[in-house]
N, C-alpha and C positions, 0 to 999 in steps of 0.2 A: 504493500499499499505505500503509494507516495506521498512524503509530507507539506505537499502542497494545498494549502488552502483558499478555498475562493469566497468572497467576501457574500454576505446575504441579508435582507432586510430583516430588522429586527421590529418589538414594538407594532407590532402589525394591526392594523383595525378590527376592531370586533365589529363586525355586519350584519349578525344576528342581533334582533334587538327585542324587546316586548313585543312589539305591534308580530311582527315574524312567526315567533315563538309560542305565545299565548294560547292556552288551550291547546296545543297540541301535541301529539302523541310521539316520541323518538325512540329506537331502539338503536344504541352502542354497542357493538361486539368490543371486548376487548377493554370492557369500561373499568377494571378495579384499580389497574395504573396506568401513567404517561399521560398518553395527547386523549384516549377513550376518557381515563377518570376525570380531567377538566374539560373534556368536552358535554360532559353528562355535566358538572357540574356550572359550568354555564348554560346550559338547559333547563337545568332545575331554576337557578336562579333568573332569566329572564319571563318564567312562568310558563313554562310545559304542565299539561297536567299531568302526563304521567312520563317517564324515562325509564324503559327499559336498558339494566345493566347486563349484557352478556358475558357470563363468566366462566371460565372452567373451575377455580378455587372458590367455592361459597364462601368459604371462610374468609377469604382476601376479601370475596366480592361485600361481603356485610362489614368489614372493615371501613372500605371506602365508600359505603353509603354513608356509614356515619359521617364520616368525613366531609362529606355534602351537604347533611343536614346541620351539621353543625356549622358549615361557610354559610350556610342559606339563610337558616334560619328555619324550612320549611320540610317539612316530615310529611311522610306517606307520598311523595311523589317519584323517588328513583324504586325502581324494585329489582331485586338481585335475582336474574333465570339462569340456572344450570346450559351452557352451550360449551362441549367440546368440541373443535371446528377439527380435530383429528379423529372423529367417527361422524361417518355418515348418518348412525343412526341419530345420537345426539342433536347433530342440525336439520332433521325430519323433526323428531321432535318438540325441538324450540320452536319448529316454522309453526307445526298445528297447533299447540300452546297459543302464538300469538295470532293466529288465523282466527282461533275460539273465541279467546281471553278478551281481545284489543278492539274498540270499537272503531277507530282508523290506525293509519300509519303515517306519519308526515313526513317522515325521512330515516332511512335504515342507512346508518354510519358504519360503515365495515371496515373496521379500526384493527382489529386482531391480526397478529401475524407473529409468523416465528421464523427467525436465522438460528439454526441449529448448529453447532458448534462440531457435529459430529452426524455421519453417516445411519440415519435413524429412519425408520420405516412407518407409515400409518396407512390404513385401507390398501395397503399392497404397493404402494407409490413413497417417493422421499417426502417426509412428514413437511419439509417446505413447502412442496406443491400441495398437498393433498390439503394443509392449511390455508397457506395462502392463495389458492388458484381453485381446487374443485370446489372445496366446500364453502368458500365464500361465493362463488357463482351457482353453487347449489342450491346456499340461503336466499339469493339473490330471486332466481328463476322460484323457488318455494313460494316466494313473498310475495313478488309481482305482482298476482290475480289481486290478492286483498290492497294491494298499495293503488291498483289502477279504480277497483271498489271507492276507495278511499276517494280517490280526485272526484269520481261520479256522485256519492253519497254528500261528501261533504264538502263539496267546492272547494277545495284544496290542490294544490301542485306538489304533492308527494315527491323527494328527491332520491334515488340510490346514488349513492356515496362510496366510491371503492377509495381508500388510501393507497397510494401505491407510492414508487419514488424514482426524482429524476435520475437518479444513481444506476439505475437500468439503461439509461439511453449512451452510457461509453461500453457495453460489452456485445456490441456487436460481430464483433471477430468471434465470440464464445458462440453465438447468437447462431451464426451460421452455421456452428457445428454440431446444435441438436436440431435445427429447424424441423426436420423433416419429421422427426419424431421425437417432440420437446419432454412428454411428459413421461417418456422410457428415458432417455438418454442425460436427464438431469438426474437422473440416479446414477450415473458414472462417479468415478471415486474423484475423478477428475474435477469434476462439477459439484458434486456432492454438498462439501461442504463451505466456502470461499465463495463460490461464484454460484449457488442456487438462487440466496435473495435475491438479487440484482435481476437474476434470469427469470426468476417466479414473477418478479414485478413488473418486468415489461411483456410475460405473457397476460398478467391484469390489464392493461393497456392496451395489447391489443384485442381480447376478450369485447372491452366494452367499445373498441375499434369498430369491430364485428357487429356487436351489438344494437349498438345504437342507432345507425339507416334500417336496421331491421323493426325496430321498435319505436319508430319515433313517440315524441310527446303526443301527438295529432291524434294516435291510433291507442295509445297505452293511458295517456293523462300523466305519467310519471318521467320527473329529469333525472336521466344515468350520467356521472359526470366521476371525471377522475380529480384527486388533490395529492397534491406531495406536498407533505408539511417539512420541509425540507430538512435540515440536518438539527436534529433535536436532543436534548438532551433526557435521553430515557434508559429504560434497560433493555432495550430492543437486543441490545448485541451481551447481552449478559453470558449467552453461552457461546460466545465466538474465541477462537484462540487467542492467548493472553499477549501476543503480539499487538494484533489487529486492535484488540481494547487499549491497548497503550498509545497506540498512533490513533485511535477513537478518541480519546479523553481530549488529546493536544488540538483536534480540532475542534472538538464541544468547547475548550477554553477561549479557542481565538475566536468563533464565529456561531458558535450553537446557540439554538434557540431554546430560552425555557420549553417545558410540556407546555404551559398555560398558552404562552405564544403559539406556538405549533396546533395545536389547538384550534385556534380562531382561524385555521384553513380550511380544520372540516367542519365547521360552525357555516364557514362560507360558503360551502359545497352543500349545504343542507339548506342555503336559503336564497342559492342565484339562483339567475332568470332561465329562459326557456332556451335562451343563447348557448348555456353553458354545455346541451347535451351532448354528450358526446366527446368533450373537449378534456383535457389537461388542464387543470388550474392548478399556481402556483404563486406563493405572498397574496393573495386573497385579491387575485385576478386570474384571468382567462390568458392562458399563457400564449395562446397561440393564434 
């Protein structure tokens, strides 16, 4: 990993407001820590009626919920639901619960991700692929009809927000090695540890690029977009090799955003207009 660092904007605008969020129902995956926690906290503070925190560890989720309630002074808004993206069955159970229990879905913010430090499998694929790509879009596909229904019945503009990373654009050479069968070739030993995460993020971008024109807002009533939160001081790299973590710490010190600052990009994705459909968003604006 090179030591060069590139500047990025900090102190981003909070474009989600009481007017845009009040009374809404939001789902945030990976909401017990980092960007997801801060996004959920903002949504509660901005008057959301319900914020579903999709988490793999219920105990950690309840701790996060208590933190949100203490920070906002608002109880009985955030709810902790079990969601393990390494298990397709868990994704299906979560989606069934959301469809049955929620009156509407204003936004599904798919923030949960894995950057594994070793070759680990889940559901027959590298865990990074299963969590970041397959289960992420399985959840999206399962909840899209509910979101379309919400648009029609509640007169709202629901958003499907996939949290991705611009770092993936620097891996064209590696992408060319796997592009004919990425789900299988990402399990190759050369890719599995240090390159699987950025390449999984590239797969997310390509998937939304493919789906957006097939599922226009005029047909579904749902905006789908991609959000790059930038380089943020979170625990995402906790399982990465020590040398990588040390290098990343230098970058964090020089240009890293706080998790709260980075969460504002997620919230922008959840309230951006129809013109953001299929787009890559960076620093709280459409980046293309």
